[in-house]
C-alpha positions in Angstrom: 0.0 0.0 0.0 1.5 3.4 -1.0 1.2 6.5 1.2 -1.3 9.2 0.2 0.6 11.5 -2.2 -0.9 14.7 -0.9 -1.1 14.5 2.9 -1.4 18.2 3.8 -0.1 19.8 7.0 -2.5 22.5 8.2 -1.1 24.5 11.0 -3.6 25.5 13.7 -2.6 29.0 14.9 -5.1 29.2 17.9 -2.2 29.0 20.4 -0.6 32.1 19.0 -3.9 34.0 19.5 -4.2 32.6 23.0 -0.7 34.0 23.9 -1.5 37.3 22.3 -4.8 37.6 24.1 -3.2 36.9 27.4 -1.3 40.1 27.2 -3.4 42.3 24.9 -2.1 44.1 21.8 -1.0 42.4 18.6 2.0 40.3 19.6 2.7 37.5 19.0 1.2 38.1 15.5 -1.2 35.4 14.3 -0.5 36.5 10.7 3.2 36.4 11.1 3.0 32.9 12.6 0.8 31.7 9.8 3.1 33.3 7.2 6.2 31.7 8.8 4.5 28.3 8.7 3.5 28.7 5.1 7.0 29.9 4.1 8.4 26.7 5.8 6.2 24.6 3.5 2.9 24.0 5.4 0.0 23.6 3.0 -2.7 25.2 5.0 -3.8 27.1 8.1 -6.5 26.1 10.5 -8.4 28.2 13.0 -11.2 27.3 15.5 -13.0 30.4 16.5 -15.3 30.2 19.6 -18.0 32.5 20.8 -16.0 33.5 23.9 -13.1 34.8 21.7 -10.7 33.0 23.9 -8.2 32.9 21.1 -9.0 33.4 17.4 -11.3 36.5 16.8 -13.5 37.1 13.8 -11.0 39.8 12.5 -8.3 37.1 12.6 -10.4 34.8 10.5 -10.9 37.4 7.8 -7.2 38.4 7.8 -6.0 34.8 7.6 -8.4 34.1 4.8 -6.9 37.0 2.8 -3.4 35.8 3.7 -4.2 32.3 2.3 -5.7 33.7 -0.8 -2.7 35.9 -1.4 -0.3 33.0 -0.8 -2.3 30.9 -3.3 -2.3 33.7 -5.9 1.4 34.2 -5.6 2.0 30.4 -6.2 -1.0 28.8 -7.9 0.8 25.5 -8.2 0.9 25.2 -4.4 -2.6 26.3 -3.4 -2.8 27.2 0.3 -5.9 25.8 2.1 -7.7 27.6 4.8 -9.8 25.5 7.2 -12.3 27.0 9.7 -13.4 24.7 12.5 -16.2 25.2 14.9 -19.7 24.5 16.2 -22.3 25.6 13.7 -25.0 25.5 16.4 -23.2 27.8 18.9 -25.3 31.0 19.0 -23.9 34.4 17.8 -23.3 37.2 20.2 -22.3 40.9 20.1 -18.7 40.0 19.2 -19.1 36.7 17.4 -21.3 36.5 14.3 -21.7 32.7 14.4 -19.7 30.0 12.6 -21.8 30.0 9.4 -21.6 33.8 9.0 -17.9 33.7 9.5 -17.5 31.0 6.9 -19.6 32.9 4.4 -17.5 36.0 5.0 -14.1 34.3 4.8 -14.9 31.6 2.1 -12.3 29.1 3.3 -11.3 26.0 1.4 -12.8 23.8 4.1 -15.2 24.0 7.0 -14.9 21.4 9.7 -18.0 21.1 11.9 -17.2 20.3 15.5 -19.7 19.6 18.4 -17.8 21.6 21.1 -19.6 23.6 23.8 -18.5 26.9 25.2 -17.5 25.2 28.5 -15.0 22.8 26.8 -11.4 23.6 27.2 -10.7 22.0 23.9 -12.6 19.6 21.5 -13.0 16.2 23.1 -15.5 14.3 21.0 -17.0 14.1 17.5 -20.5 14.1 16.1 -22.5 10.9 16.2 -23.4 10.9 12.5 -25.9 8.1 12.8 -27.8 10.4 15.2 -26.8 13.9 14.0 -26.7 13.7 10.2 -30.2 15.0 9.6 -29.6 18.0 11.9 -26.3 18.7 10.0 -27.8 18.1 6.5 -29.1 21.7 5.8 -25.7 23.1 7.0 -23.8 20.8 4.8 -26.0 21.8 1.8 -25.5 25.5 2.6 -21.7 25.1 2.8 -21.5 23.1 -0.4 -23.6 25.7 -2.2 -20.9 28.2 -1.2 -18.2 26.0 -2.8 -16.7 25.2 0.7 -15.6 21.6 1.3 -17.3 20.1 4.3 -15.6 18.0 6.9 -17.1 16.8 10.2 -15.2 15.9 13.4 -15.9 12.3 14.4 -14.7 9.8 17.0 -12.4 7.0 15.9 -15.1 4.5 16.5 -17.6 6.1 14.0 -20.0 3.4 12.9 -20.7 2.2 9.4 -24.2 3.6 9.8 -22.7 7.0 10.7 -20.5 6.9 7.6 -23.4 5.9 5.4 -25.4 8.8 6.8 -22.5 11.2 6.2 -22.3 10.1 2.6 -26.0 10.4 2.1 -26.1 14.1 3.1 -23.0 15.1 1.1 -20.3 15.3 3.8 -17.0 15.2 1.8 -14.6 14.4 4.6 -14.4 13.3 8.2 -11.8 14.5 10.6 -10.8 11.7 13.0 -10.5 12.9 16.6 -7.0 11.6 17.4 -6.9 12.5 21.1 -7.5 8.9 22.3 -5.0 7.6 19.8 -2.3 10.0 21.0 -2.9 9.1 24.7 -2.8 5.4 24.0 0.3 5.8 21.7 2.1 7.6 24.5 1.3 4.7 26.9 2.6 2.1 24.4 -0.8 0.9 23.2 -1.5 0.6 19.5 -5.3 0.1 20.0 -6.1 3.7 19.0 -3.9 3.4 15.9 -5.8 0.3 14.8 -9.2 2.2 15.2 -8.0 5.1 13.2 -6.6 2.9 10.4 -9.9 0.9 10.3 -12.0 4.0 10.2 -9.9 5.5 7.4 -10.4 2.4 5.3 -14.1 2.3 6.0 -14.5 5.9 5.1 -12.4 5.6 1.9 -14.5 2.7 0.8 -17.5 5.1 0.7 -15.6 7.8 -1.1 -15.3 10.0 2.0 -12.0 11.7 2.4 -10.2 11.5 5.8 -8.5 14.2 7.8 -7.1 13.8 11.3 -6.4 16.1 14.2 -5.9 16.6 17.9 -2.8 15.9 20.0 -0.8 14.9 17.0 2.9 15.4 17.4 6.3 14.5 16.0 6.2 11.5 18.4 3.1 9.9 17.0 2.5 11.3 13.5 4.7 8.8 11.6 2.9 5.8 13.1 -0.5 7.3 12.2 0.3 8.1 8.6 2.0 4.7 8.1 -1.1 2.9 9.4 -3.6 5.2 7.6 -1.9 6.4 4.5 -5.2 7.6 2.9 -5.3 10.6 5.4 -5.5 13.7 3.2 -4.8 16.3 5.9 -3.4 16.6 9.4 -4.3 19.7 11.5 -1.7 20.3 14.2 -1.4 23.2 16.6 -0.8 22.7 20.3 2.1 20.2 20.0 3.6 22.0 17.0 3.9 25.4 18.8 5.1 23.7 22.0 7.9 22.1 20.0 8.5 25.4 18.2 9.2 27.1 21.6 12.4 25.1 21.7 13.3 24.4 18.1 11.9 27.4 16.3 8.7 27.5 14.2 10.3 27.1 10.8 12.4 24.1 11.7 9.4 22.6 13.6 7.2 22.8 10.5 10.1 21.3 8.5 10.3 18.5 11.0 6.6 17.6 10.5 6.9 17.7 6.7 10.0 15.4 6.9 7.9 12.9 8.9 5.1 13.0 6.2 7.7 12.4 3.5 9.3 9.5 5.5 5.9 7.9 6.0 5.2 8.1 2.3 8.5 6.6 1.4 8.2 3.8 3.9 4.8 2.9 2.7 5.8 3.0 -1.0 
């Protein structure tokens, strides 16, 4: 089995916004961090705005969308993808227009729908598509009418019924929640790896693309991509910026890209 030839590294810049917001002002710059990641070879930028504005703000979303468009225009052969994640059911407020309104304003490459609540520190579970597909269906149709690719965050034990429901309503990709995989990998267990690989195969059999994200790092990414070579995109933020504190952002992005290449070569 050969590795997927176009596994894309999308750098989640939420952590830069968290650090900026902790002090106020504009530093560290979300745009500069994104630009540095792209210059180092990353293929995309991910953000996950939330109604409480704890990190990424609506103005960041629009500025990053323009950055990604400009980067793509300057190098059409290496189109930069912009991925906006979030809960489409979270209500708008005076400072937050709602996820769907943000997506319509920014027109990203991809929208990833995530069932997180305001109280969650970070995303910790996916949609149950067998149960939630009909509630998601009009949102999926709206996003696709805008020309935005639709991905939905799911647990690594997503059922066949859930995948079938996803296919039926036009969901183009799933993003596997890899938090459990990462925790088990760190303890020496490969059970999570097997679940991710199995889900990747089952989704691909239905023509659904596969992304992965949450707690991925340079310690576990190679094993994931080797076991699930059909993964089209990995979204990495927290670990990448933690590593970059020590090694530098550019070299850390390069390290992730080297792992992706090594996984592809090993599988080939």
